N, C-alpha and C positions, 0 to 999 in steps of 0.2 A: 458817688460817694468816694471821698479821698481815702488814702491808705491809713492815715492817722485816725480819721473818724471811724473807719471800719474796725481798726484794732481796738479802739476804746469801746465801740459797741459790742465787740466780741467779748471783751473782759467783763463788761456790765452784764451781758446775757449769761455768761458762765457763772458769775457770782449769784445772779438771781436764781439760776437753776439749782445751784448748790444749796441755797437757803431753803429751797423746796425739796431738798433731799433726793434730787434726781441722780441716777447712776451716770458714770462717765460715758457709757455707751449712748444713753439718751441725750446727754449734753452735746456730744459730738455729732449726733444725727441732726439735732436742731440747728447747730452752727453750720453744718454742711448745707442744709436746706436754705438758710439765710444767705450763705455765700453764693449759692446757685442762682438766687434771684436778686442779688445785690445790683443796684442801679437799674432795675427793671420794674420793680413793684410800682413805684409812683411815676417815674419818668414816662413809661409807656402805657400807663393806665392798665395795670395788670388785670384787675378785676374784670373790666369790660372786655379786654382782648381775650382773656381766658374763657369767659362765658360765651362769647360769640364763636370762638374756635370750637369749643365742645359742642355747642348746639349745631353748628354746620356739619361737623363730623358725624354727629349722631344721626342727623336727618339724612345725610348722604348714604348712610348704611341701611336705613329702613326702607322697606318696600312701600310704594305709594298706597297700597291697601292698608298698611299698618301705621301710616303717618298719623291718622286721627287717634289711634290707640296710644301712640307715643306721647302726643301732646295731652291726651286725657290724663295719663299718669302724671305728667309734669304738673298739670293744674291741680290734681288731687294732692300733690305734695307741696303746694304753695306757690307754684310757678317758678320763675327764675329765682335762684338763691339770692341774687343781688338786686333784682329789679321787680320782683313781685308778680302778681297775676296780670296786671295790665300789659306789661311787656310780653309775657308769655302768650296772651290772647292775640296780640297783634302779630306775633311771630307765627302762631298757628294759622291765622288768616292769610298771611303771606304765602304759606305753604299749601294753600287751597283747602283748609279745613273750615267748614261752615259752623259758626257759633250760633246755637239755638237758644232762645230766651227761656226763662223758667216756665214750667207748665205744671199745673196741679195734678194733671193726669199722667204726666210722663217723667217729671223730675223726681229725684230721690235725694239722698243725703250726700251724694258724691257726683262728680262730673262723670258722664256716661256717654259712650259712643252709641249713636243711633244709626241704624241702617234702613229703617222704615219710616223715617220722618217725612211728612208731606213736603217739606221744603226741599228734600233731596230728590223726590220723585219727579219734580218738574224738569222739563227739557231745558228751561232757561238756566237753571243752576248747573246742570251737566255741561252746558256749553261754556260755562265759566271755568271749567277745569276743577270743579270741586272733587276732592278725594275722600271726603268723609264729613261727618257731622258730630258735634259734641253738644250735649244738652247741659245747660247751666243748672246746678242743683238748687234746691230751695235754701239750703244752708249757706249759699253764697250771698243771700240777701242780707244786707246790713240790718241788724236789730232783731233778726229771727233767731230765737233760741233753739238749741238742740231738741228740747222737749216739744216745741211747736212743730218743727219739721217732722219729728218722729210720729207725732199725733196725726198729722195730715196723711203721711204715708200709710200709717196703720189703718186709719179709717178707709182709705182707698183700697188697700189690700184685702180688708175684711168684707167690704160691702160692694166692691166694684168701682169702676171709674165714675167720677162726678159727671152728671149729665148737664148741669147748668150752674150758674152762679147761685141760684136759689137752692138747688140741691146741696151745693157746697155749704152755704150758710146754715142749712137745716141740720146737716150731719155733724159738723165740727163743734167742738167744745168752745164756746165763746170766751171762756176764761183763759184759754190758751191761744185762740185765734181771734183777736179783737177786731173792732171795726177798722182801726188804722192798718192792721195787717192785711185785711181784705183790700183796702184802698191801694196799698203798695203792690199787691199781686195784680190788681187791675192795671196799674200804671206800667207794669213790666210785661204785660201781655200774657199772663198766666191763664187767662180764660179765653184765649183766641179760638178755642175749639167751639165756642158758642156761636161764632159767626157775627157777633156784634162788635162794633167799634169800641175802643177803650174809652173814648169820650162819652159814648152813650152809656156804657156800664158804670162809669164814674158818676154820672148824673142820677142813674137809677139805683145806685148802690144802697142808699138808705131804705128805699122801698123793699129791695130784695132782702136785706138783713133783717128788717123789721118783720117781714112776712115769714122769714125763716124762724125767727124767735117765736112768732105766733103759732106756727105749725108744731114746733117742738114743745111748746107749753101745752098745746091742746092734744098732743100725742096722736096726731092724725095718721091714718094709714098711708103708706107710701103710694098705694094705687090711686089715691085721690090727688096726688101731687101733679100728675101729668097735665090735666086740664088747666090748673092754675099756672103752671109754667108756660103753657102756650099763650094764655091770656096776658101774662106779664111780658113775655117776649114781644107780642103784638103791640102791647101798650108802649113799650120802649121804642120800637121802630116807627110807630105811627105818630107819637106825640113828641118824641125827642129827636127832632130833625137837626142834629148837630153834626158838623163835619169832624172827621177824625183829627186828633191833635197833629200839628205839623211835625215833620221829622226832627226839627231842632228841639222841640219839647220832649219828644220820645227819647231822643239821645241824651238829653239832660237828666231825665228820670233814670236812665240806665247808669249814667256816670254817678249820679247821686246815691243810688241804692245798691249798685254792684261794684262801683269803682272802675269800671271799664265800659267801653261801647260794645253792645251786642250786634246791632244792625250795622251793615256797611253803608251808613247813611251819608248824606251830603255834608252834615256837620263834621263827621269824622274825616271825610275827604278834604273839607275846608281846613281842618286842623293840620292835615298833612301838607296842604299847600302852604300854609303859614310857616310850618317847620322848614319846608324847602326854601321859601323866600327869604327867611331871616336866619337860616342855618341854625335853628334851635335844636336842643337835645331834650330828651325826655327827662323829667325830674328825677325819676328813679336812677338815671345814669350819673347823677351828680357824685355819688359815692366813688365812682371810678375815675374821677378827675383829680389831679394833684391840688394840694392846698394853694390858694391864691391864683388858680388858673382862670383865665377869662372864659365865661360861659354866657349863653343866651338861652332863656327858657320862655315858654309861652303857656298861658293858662288863665284860669279864672281866679279873681281875688275873692276868697271866701271869708277872710277876716281882715279887718283893718283897724289899727290903733294909732292914733296920732298923739305923740307925747312931746313935752317940752324938756329941753336939756337944762342944765344948771345955768346956762347963759341965757335962758329964755327963748331959745331957738326951737322951732318945730322940726321933728323928725318923725318918720313913720315906720311901724312894724306891720308887716302884712304876710298873709299866707297865700301862696299861689298854688293852685291845684290843676293837674292835668289827668289824663286817663291812666297814668302809671303811678302817680303818687302826689304828695304835697311837700312843699318846702317853705321853711320860715325865711323871710327875707327882711332886710333892713335897708332903709333909705335915709342917709345922713342929711343933716340940715341943708348943706350946700346943694345936694341933689334934689331935695324937696323944694327948695326955692327955685332951682333951675327948671323945675317942672312947669312953672308959670301958671298953670291952671290946675290947682289942687282938686277941682271937681272931677277931673279925669281919673283921679285915683280914688276909687270907691268900691265898696262891696258889690260884686256883680259885674265889674268891668272885666272885659277880655283884653289882655295886653301882652306885649312882648317886653321882657325885662333883660337888660344886658348888665353884667357886672362880673364879680369874682366870687368863686366858691371858697368857703372857709370851713375847715374841718377842726372842730374844737372838742377836746376831751369831755368837757363838762356839759356842753349844750348841743353837741352833735354837729351836723352839717347845716350851714346857712349859706345864703347868697347875699352879698352886699351889692346893692344895685347902684349902678352909675347912670343908667339911662332907661327911660320907660317910653315905649311906643304903643299908644292905644290902638286897638284894632276894632273897626266897625264894619258891619256888612248889612246895612239897611234893615236892621231889626231882627234878622234871623238869629244871629249869634247872641244878641241881647236877650231874646226870649229864652234861649237855652241857658244862659248864665243866670238869668233871674230865677229860673226854676231850680237850678243847682244851688243857688244861695238860699232859696227858701228851704231846701232840704237841710242845708248846713245850719241854718238858724234854728230849725225845729229839733236839731240834735239827732235827726234820723231815728226818732223814738218810734218803736213799734210795740203795741201792747198785745 
């Protein structure tokens, strides 16, 4: 920032403060703060540098046994102030914290440190240097209202842990926890304590929910429930010989319903390899880059709109999503034509986009794309993105 520009900015700031009836002491304090950071705020990516510096310093001061507690409070307060939950979850994982999926018997309305989780007790996890575990709360599920979460927790606290999916369907109020809510809980592994695969539970879900409604309507005794539960469980394992969903589908469910990856899956590791190969950044980090700076992002195309300009040329508006957030992107007619194969640009495509970031007061942060690199991995990534787009199209509605 030049001297003349700085002087003009100082005069403008002083005038604006006076119009708001600030005292001279307040005005001088603000100008001193601006002067201290002049030439640093944008040029050096102040937001990103400050966030990383504070996080490293804070983690360096905590004891390994309290690392999980530190990140737990960070997540309960919305994650990183600049980059949200996705970035905070990844940082916690890098420090050795195990992220546990939602569980109807263990999750509450807040992120919580668990010391007795089955995942922690295994020797395999201890060998990986795990320093603690954090359970994802039910309120983190997109579309779950506070009333729904409180109802599930209240029923569990009043009558004890749920013993099965049927027990859950029988006890909860279906007006608060509808069928779609049950399906989402199944997809996220919230009934893993049953020992049944998610794919099996998903296929048998309608039978379980209908039976739960029947039992509730008939007001049957809970003691008569055990034989029926055993019969249903045997029916599921005997007749529904389906393989568990592949890791890429499980990961896509997590990304679609939580906004971040829970499992340390091959899909997540693949995304990290892509980031390393193409030198991409997380979408949440775009806010820390200067206006018009070159950036490269990678993610799923969740929405796509092709429009014609006044000259009759086609351009595209698309939304690219990764585990940290989403960004609105624009592709000018020249870039759209240069793509050559417009079919590569579609909802569900996993791609790498290179362009420049734009910070606009009225519309926020955008990325103007110069080049698109489609990424394919033999169907695995495509299964994941197809699932994620399915969630996007359904609006993540939970009744």
